[in-house]
C-alpha positions in Angstrom: -247.0 -21.3 92.7 -245.4 -24.4 91.0 -241.7 -24.7 91.0 -239.4 -24.7 87.9 -236.2 -26.7 87.8 -233.4 -25.1 85.8 -230.8 -27.6 84.4 -227.3 -27.0 82.9 -226.8 -30.1 80.7 -223.6 -31.9 79.7 -221.0 -31.4 78.2 -219.2 -28.2 79.2 -216.1 -27.4 81.1 -216.7 -28.3 84.7 -214.4 -25.6 86.1 -217.0 -23.1 87.4 -220.8 -22.9 88.1 -223.0 -22.3 85.1 -223.9 -18.6 84.9 -227.0 -19.0 82.7 -229.2 -20.8 85.1 -227.8 -18.8 88.0 -228.9 -15.6 86.3 -232.4 -17.0 85.7 -232.7 -18.2 89.3 -231.7 -14.8 90.6 -234.4 -13.1 88.5 -237.1 -15.7 89.4 -236.4 -15.5 93.1 -236.4 -11.7 92.9 -240.0 -12.1 91.7 -240.9 -14.7 94.3 -241.1 -17.6 91.8 -239.8 -20.8 93.4 -237.1 -22.5 91.4 -234.2 -25.0 91.8 -230.9 -25.4 89.9 -229.2 -28.6 88.8 -225.7 -28.8 87.2 -226.2 -32.0 85.3 -222.9 -31.5 83.6 -220.8 -31.6 86.8 -222.9 -34.3 88.4 -222.8 -36.4 85.2 -219.1 -36.2 85.0 -218.6 -37.2 88.6 -221.1 -40.1 88.2 -219.2 -41.4 85.2 -215.9 -41.1 87.0 -217.3 -43.2 89.9 -218.1 -46.2 87.7 -216.1 -49.5 87.7 -213.3 -49.4 85.2 -213.5 -51.5 82.0 -211.7 -54.8 82.0 -209.7 -54.1 78.8 -207.7 -51.1 80.0 -204.4 -52.7 79.2 -202.1 -49.8 78.3 -200.0 -48.2 81.0 -201.5 -44.7 80.6 -205.1 -46.0 80.9 -204.3 -48.0 84.0 -202.6 -45.0 85.6 -205.4 -42.7 84.7 -208.1 -45.0 86.1 -206.1 -45.8 89.2 -205.5 -42.1 90.1 -208.8 -40.6 89.0 -209.9 -39.7 92.5 -206.5 -38.3 93.4 -206.5 -36.2 90.2 -210.0 -34.9 91.0 -208.8 -33.8 94.4 -205.6 -32.3 93.0 -207.5 -30.2 90.5 -209.5 -28.7 93.4 -206.3 -27.9 95.3 -204.3 -24.7 95.0 -201.0 -26.7 95.4 -201.4 -28.4 92.0 -201.4 -25.0 90.1 -197.9 -24.2 91.3 -196.5 -26.9 89.0 -197.5 -26.7 85.3 -196.2 -30.2 84.5 -198.1 -31.9 87.3 -201.2 -29.9 86.5 -201.1 -30.9 82.8 -200.5 -34.6 83.7 -203.4 -34.5 86.2 -205.8 -32.9 83.7 -204.9 -35.3 80.8 -205.1 -38.3 83.1 -208.5 -37.3 84.4 -209.7 -36.7 80.9 -208.4 -40.1 79.8 -210.2 -41.8 82.7 -213.4 -40.0 81.8 -213.0 -41.0 78.1 -212.6 -44.7 79.1 -215.4 -44.9 81.6 -217.9 -43.1 79.3 -217.3 -45.3 76.3 -220.4 -47.4 76.4 -220.3 -47.6 72.6 -217.4 -47.3 70.2 -218.6 -43.9 68.7 -218.8 -42.2 72.1 -216.1 -39.7 72.9 -216.6 -37.7 76.2 -213.9 -35.1 77.1 -213.8 -32.6 79.9 -214.7 -29.9 77.3 -216.3 -31.8 74.4 -218.7 -34.5 73.4 -219.1 -36.6 70.2 -221.1 -39.6 69.2 -222.9 -40.9 66.1 -225.6 -38.2 66.3 -224.9 -35.0 64.3 -225.6 -32.0 66.6 -226.2 -29.8 63.6 -229.1 -31.8 62.3 -232.5 -31.4 64.0 -233.7 -34.9 63.0 -230.5 -36.4 64.5 -231.1 -34.5 67.7 -234.6 -35.8 67.9 -233.3 -39.3 67.3 -230.9 -38.8 70.2 -233.9 -37.8 72.3 -235.8 -40.9 71.2 -232.8 -43.2 72.0 -231.9 -41.5 75.3 -230.9 -44.9 76.8 -227.9 -45.0 74.5 -226.4 -41.8 76.0 -223.5 -42.2 78.4 -225.2 -39.9 80.9 -228.3 -42.1 81.0 -227.2 -44.1 84.1 -226.9 -40.7 85.9 -230.3 -39.7 84.7 -231.9 -42.9 85.9 -230.1 -42.8 89.2 -230.4 -39.1 90.1 -233.6 -37.7 88.6 -236.5 -39.8 89.9 -235.8 -39.0 93.6 -235.1 -35.4 92.8 -238.2 -34.9 90.7 -240.3 -36.6 93.3 -238.9 -34.3 96.0 -239.2 -31.0 94.0 -242.4 -31.9 92.0 -241.7 -29.2 89.4 -244.3 -28.3 86.8 -241.7 -26.9 84.5 -238.1 -27.8 83.6 -235.9 -25.4 81.8 -232.8 -26.5 80.0 -230.0 -24.1 79.1 -228.3 -25.1 75.7 -225.4 -22.8 75.3 -222.7 -24.8 73.4 -222.6 -27.3 70.6 -220.9 -29.8 72.9 -224.1 -29.8 75.0 -226.6 -30.4 72.1 -226.8 -34.2 71.9 -226.9 -34.8 75.7 -229.4 -32.0 76.1 -231.8 -33.8 73.7 -231.1 -37.2 75.3 -232.0 -35.6 78.7 -235.2 -34.1 77.2 -236.1 -37.4 75.7 -235.7 -39.1 79.1 -237.9 -36.4 80.8 -240.6 -36.5 78.1 -240.7 -40.3 78.3 -240.7 -40.7 82.0 -242.4 -37.5 83.1 -244.7 -36.4 80.3 -246.7 -34.1 82.6 -243.7 -31.8 83.2 -243.5 -29.0 80.6 -240.0 -28.6 79.0 -238.6 -25.2 78.2 -235.5 -25.0 76.0 -233.3 -21.9 75.9 -229.7 -20.8 75.9 -227.2 -19.2 73.5 -226.9 -22.0 71.0 -230.7 -22.3 70.7 -231.0 -18.6 70.2 -228.5 -18.7 67.3 -230.5 -21.5 65.7 -233.8 -19.7 66.1 -232.2 -16.6 64.5 -230.8 -18.3 61.4 -232.7 -18.1 58.1 -235.2 -20.9 57.6 -236.0 -21.7 61.2 -239.1 -23.9 61.3 -239.5 -24.9 64.9 -238.3 -28.5 64.4 -238.4 -29.3 68.2 -242.0 -28.4 68.7 -243.0 -32.0 69.5 -240.3 -32.3 72.2 -239.9 -28.9 73.8 -243.1 -27.3 75.0 -241.5 -23.8 74.7 -238.4 -22.6 73.0 -237.0 -19.2 74.1 -234.7 -17.0 71.9 -232.4 -14.5 73.5 -232.3 -13.6 77.3 -234.7 -15.8 79.1 -235.7 -13.7 82.1 -238.7 -11.8 80.5 -240.1 -14.8 78.5 -239.9 -17.0 81.6 -241.6 -14.4 83.8 -244.3 -14.1 81.1 -244.8 -17.8 81.1 -244.8 -18.2 84.9 -246.9 -15.1 85.6 -244.1 -13.1 87.3 -244.5 -9.7 85.7 -241.7 -7.6 84.1 -238.0 -8.3 85.0 -236.6 -6.0 87.7 -233.3 -4.4 86.8 -231.6 -5.1 90.1 -231.6 -8.9 89.9 -228.2 -10.6 90.4 -227.2 -14.2 89.8 -228.0 -16.8 92.5 -225.5 -19.6 92.9 -226.8 -20.9 96.3 -228.1 -24.2 94.8 -224.9 -25.1 93.2 -222.0 -27.1 94.7 -219.3 -24.4 94.5 -216.6 -26.6 96.2 -217.1 -29.5 93.7 -216.0 -27.7 90.5 -212.6 -28.5 89.1 -210.7 -25.4 90.2 -208.6 -24.4 93.2 -211.5 -22.7 95.0 -214.9 -21.2 94.2 -215.1 -19.2 91.0 -217.8 -16.5 90.7 -218.9 -15.9 87.0 -220.6 -12.5 86.7 -221.8 -10.6 83.7 -222.4 -6.8 83.7 -223.7 -6.7 80.2 -225.1 -8.6 77.3 -224.0 -8.1 73.8 -221.0 -6.0 72.9 -220.6 -2.2 73.1 -218.6 -2.2 69.9 -220.8 -4.6 68.0 -219.3 -3.9 64.5 -216.8 -6.7 63.9 -217.8 -8.3 60.6 -216.6 -11.8 61.7 -218.6 -11.8 64.9 -221.8 -13.7 65.5 -223.0 -10.9 67.8 -223.0 -8.6 64.8 -224.5 -11.1 62.4 -227.3 -11.9 64.9 -227.9 -8.2 65.6 -227.7 -8.7 69.4 -228.3 -5.5 71.3 -225.9 -4.2 73.9 -227.5 -4.2 77.3 -225.2 -3.0 80.1 -225.8 -2.8 83.9 -224.9 0.5 85.5 -221.3 0.2 86.8 -222.3 1.1 90.3 -225.0 -1.6 90.3 -222.5 -4.1 89.1 -220.0 -3.1 91.8 -222.7 -3.5 94.5 -223.8 -6.9 93.2 -220.2 -8.1 93.1 -219.6 -6.9 96.6 -222.7 -8.8 97.9 -221.9 -11.9 95.9 -218.3 -11.9 97.2 -219.5 -11.5 100.7 -221.9 -14.5 100.4 -219.8 -16.9 98.3 -216.1 -16.0 99.2 -214.8 -16.8 95.7 -211.1 -17.3 95.0 -211.6 -15.8 91.5 -214.2 -13.6 89.7 -214.8 -14.4 86.0 -216.3 -11.3 84.3 -218.3 -12.8 81.4 -218.9 -9.6 79.3 -218.1 -9.8 75.6 -216.0 -6.8 76.4 -215.8 -5.2 79.9 -216.6 -1.5 79.4 -214.1 1.3 80.2 -216.6 2.7 82.7 -216.8 -0.6 84.6 -213.0 -1.0 84.5 -212.7 2.5 86.1 -215.3 1.5 88.7 -213.4 -1.6 89.6 -210.3 0.5 90.2 -212.3 2.8 92.5 -214.0 -0.1 94.4 -212.1 -3.3 94.1 -214.3 -6.5 94.4 -212.5 -8.3 97.2 -211.3 -11.1 95.0 -208.9 -11.6 92.1 -210.7 -11.1 88.7 -210.2 -11.5 85.0 -212.3 -10.8 81.9 -212.4 -9.9 78.2 -211.6 -6.3 77.1 -211.1 -4.4 73.9 -207.9 -2.5 73.1 -208.5 1.1 74.0 -206.6 4.2 75.2 -207.4 3.6 78.8 -205.4 0.4 78.8 -202.4 2.1 77.2 -202.0 4.1 80.4 -199.4 2.4 82.7 -200.8 4.1 85.8 -204.3 3.0 85.0 -203.1 -0.6 84.4 -201.4 -0.5 87.8 -204.7 0.5 89.4 -206.3 -2.4 87.6 -203.7 -4.7 89.0 -204.2 -3.3 92.5 -207.9 -3.9 92.2 -207.3 -7.6 91.7 -207.0 -7.9 87.9 -204.8 -11.0 87.2 -205.4 -11.5 83.5 -207.2 -9.8 80.6 -208.4 -11.5 77.4 -207.9 -9.5 74.3 -209.2 -10.1 70.7 -206.3 -8.9 68.6 -207.4 -11.1 65.7 -204.7 -9.9 63.2 -201.3 -8.2 63.1 -202.2 -6.6 59.8 -203.7 -3.1 59.9 -205.4 -3.7 56.6 -207.1 -6.8 57.8 -208.2 -5.1 61.0 -209.8 -2.3 59.0 -211.5 -4.7 56.7 -213.2 -6.5 59.6 -214.1 -3.2 61.3 -212.2 -4.2 64.4 -211.8 -0.6 65.5 -208.2 -0.8 66.8 -204.8 0.3 65.5 -201.7 -1.9 65.9 -199.8 1.1 67.4 -202.4 1.2 70.2 -202.3 -2.6 70.7 -198.5 -2.3 71.1 -198.9 0.4 73.7 -201.5 -1.7 75.6 -199.3 -4.7 75.6 -196.4 -2.6 77.0 -198.6 -1.0 79.7 -200.1 -4.3 80.9 -196.7 -6.0 81.0 -195.3 -3.2 83.1 -198.3 -3.4 85.4 -197.9 -7.2 85.8 -201.2 -8.2 84.2 -201.2 -11.4 82.2 -202.8 -11.5 78.7 -204.8 -14.2 76.8 -204.7 -13.1 73.2 -207.0 -14.3 70.5 -205.9 -14.5 66.8 -208.2 -15.2 63.8 -206.7 -16.5 60.6 -208.3 -17.0 57.1 -210.6 -14.0 57.0 -211.6 -12.8 53.5 -209.1 -9.9 53.5 -206.2 -12.0 54.7 -203.5 -13.8 52.6 -200.2 -15.4 53.5 -198.6 -12.0 53.5 -201.0 -10.7 56.2 -200.8 -13.9 58.2 -197.0 -13.5 58.4 -197.5 -9.9 59.5 -199.6 -11.3 62.4 -196.8 -13.7 63.2 -194.2 -10.9 63.2 -196.4 -8.7 65.5 -196.7 -11.6 68.0 -193.0 -12.2 67.9 -192.3 -8.5 68.5 -194.5 -8.5 71.6 -194.1 -12.1 72.8 -192.9 -11.1 76.2 -196.3 -9.4 76.9 -198.4 -12.2 75.6 -198.9 -14.9 78.2 -201.3 -17.2 76.4 -202.5 -17.5 72.8 -205.7 -18.8 71.2 -205.6 -19.5 67.5 -208.8 -19.8 65.4 -209.6 -20.2 61.7 -212.4 -18.0 60.4 -215.9 -19.4 60.1 -218.3 -17.2 58.1 -221.6 -16.7 60.0 -224.4 -17.8 57.8 -226.4 -14.6 58.6 -223.5 -12.2 58.3 -223.1 -9.5 55.7 -220.1 -11.2 54.1 -222.1 -14.4 53.4 -224.2 -12.3 50.9 -221.1 -11.2 49.1 -218.9 -14.3 48.8 -219.9 -17.6 47.2 -219.8 -20.6 49.6 -221.5 -23.6 51.0 -222.5 -24.7 54.5 -219.9 -26.6 56.4 -222.6 -29.2 57.0 -225.7 -29.8 54.9 -227.6 -30.2 58.1 -230.4 -27.7 58.9 -228.8 -26.2 62.0 -225.4 -25.2 60.6 -224.5 -21.7 61.6 -221.4 -21.1 59.4 -220.4 -21.3 55.7 -217.3 -22.5 54.0 -216.5 -20.0 51.3 -214.4 -19.5 48.2 -211.6 -17.2 49.6 -211.1 -14.3 47.2 -207.3 -14.5 47.7 -207.1 -18.3 47.6 -206.2 -18.4 51.3 -208.4 -21.5 52.0 -208.6 -23.4 55.3 -206.1 -26.0 54.2 -203.5 -23.3 53.4 -204.2 -21.6 56.7 -203.7 -24.9 58.7 -200.5 -25.6 56.7 -199.1 -22.1 57.7 -200.0 -22.5 61.3 -198.6 -26.0 61.6 -195.4 -25.6 59.6 -194.5 -22.0 60.2 -196.4 -20.1 62.9 -196.3 -22.7 65.7 -192.7 -23.7 64.9 -191.4 -20.3 66.0 -189.7 -21.1 69.3 -191.0 -18.0 71.1 -194.6 -18.7 69.9 -194.3 -22.4 70.7 -193.4 -21.6 74.3 -196.5 -19.4 74.6 -198.8 -22.1 73.2 -197.4 -24.8 75.6 -198.6 -22.7 78.5 -202.3 -23.1 77.6 -204.1 -25.3 80.2 -205.4 -28.4 78.5 -209.2 -28.7 78.2 -209.9 -25.7 80.5 -207.8 -23.2 78.5 -208.7 -19.6 79.4 -210.9 -20.7 82.4 -207.8 -22.0 84.2 -205.3 -19.6 82.7 -205.6 -17.0 85.5 -204.2 -19.6 87.9 -201.0 -19.7 85.8 -200.8 -16.0 85.2 -198.0 -15.4 87.8 -200.5 -13.0 89.5 -202.7 -15.4 91.4 -203.5 -15.7 94.3 
């Protein structure tokens, strides 16, 4: 049976191995279909950082960043760095500066550790096809030309699957596809991933990439890939396979194990959420199956940290983790619920290895929470914060401003709630509402796409209370972020890696 090569393209945070291609590899190998994995994102970053520095790096910061780039790479892989926040932030910013300088083959190029921008609009299908046709202009082209010929000769794949999950990956994914289609036209290209699934689910999708991708897959890729490759129906006991990936090379103080025990969200009612707008179904793994898979993966990989990827870890799985700890520290996203308001239960979570929980509070206004069908009460959130704080579990809290039911009054209520509970909030993520183009609210409020391009997923809308994006930004910059207790929380956020590195600064790790 012919081999398929699974590729994780640039640009995404290089802090941990990509779970998407690992999940596919685990499923394919469970069905005896040969496959290989390639993290083009990590390899591409490291290739760029190995290049000779530009001659015009005259400012002191640039010179320092280029001179110490290898030392900073090594430091970001060392636990010692994470004991000093200031040294960590300097190393991360200096490494990002070196990457930015070494990748700038054209003035429009901007490569960061967590983002990518150039002259091609990633929300326009014709621009992405142009990026594919002009693949030699991409800053990762030297890596493609250096790495791929020998690898493809060795593996001789009939198929190559590319996982497009984030907008920051879009342009480079298409440049990579353009390279492969030009140099290796006999190899069939399969495009999948979360971002592509969202594009395919939006109104008016007309298969614009049919001339470049031989197959586009919407949603979970296991069953379509098995159909395509003749592997039968997916088995329910497949677990991710990270054996092809260089776990020691990621920018973290030890191997990280990403693991998902579900797809979709068990609540799946929040009006602002793309999961709700796209009508994604909740598909959980039985808690005992998840515990067994985690135990085996921890035994094989010896991770320093487990990253639970679920949109919300279920109460049943949290209880199972307390009963059978996974032999490594762990963190993940949860909903506010009564279980977490119990101090004794939170202490059991901490004893099981939980170092940080991510929580989507969104608003400190009960009226706003009700309007977005969030399903939580602020009185419960306050009790959860108190219980987690007493148990010694750090929190990464998400706030969402500018929703249709919010005004300055409600935004200040959110600020007041955060101030009241600031001691229990370790990290904060602030976002401004984007209306999903396929959501129910898009049918009720007049608005326009943020971009006229055909792949735009969100709308700018006429806010019914006049609380537009400019007003929200003004409030955040001039009032919310200037509160000393809030500013101190925001300063803790790890640059570029944000929540992925936050557990290492939680006060609970290792």
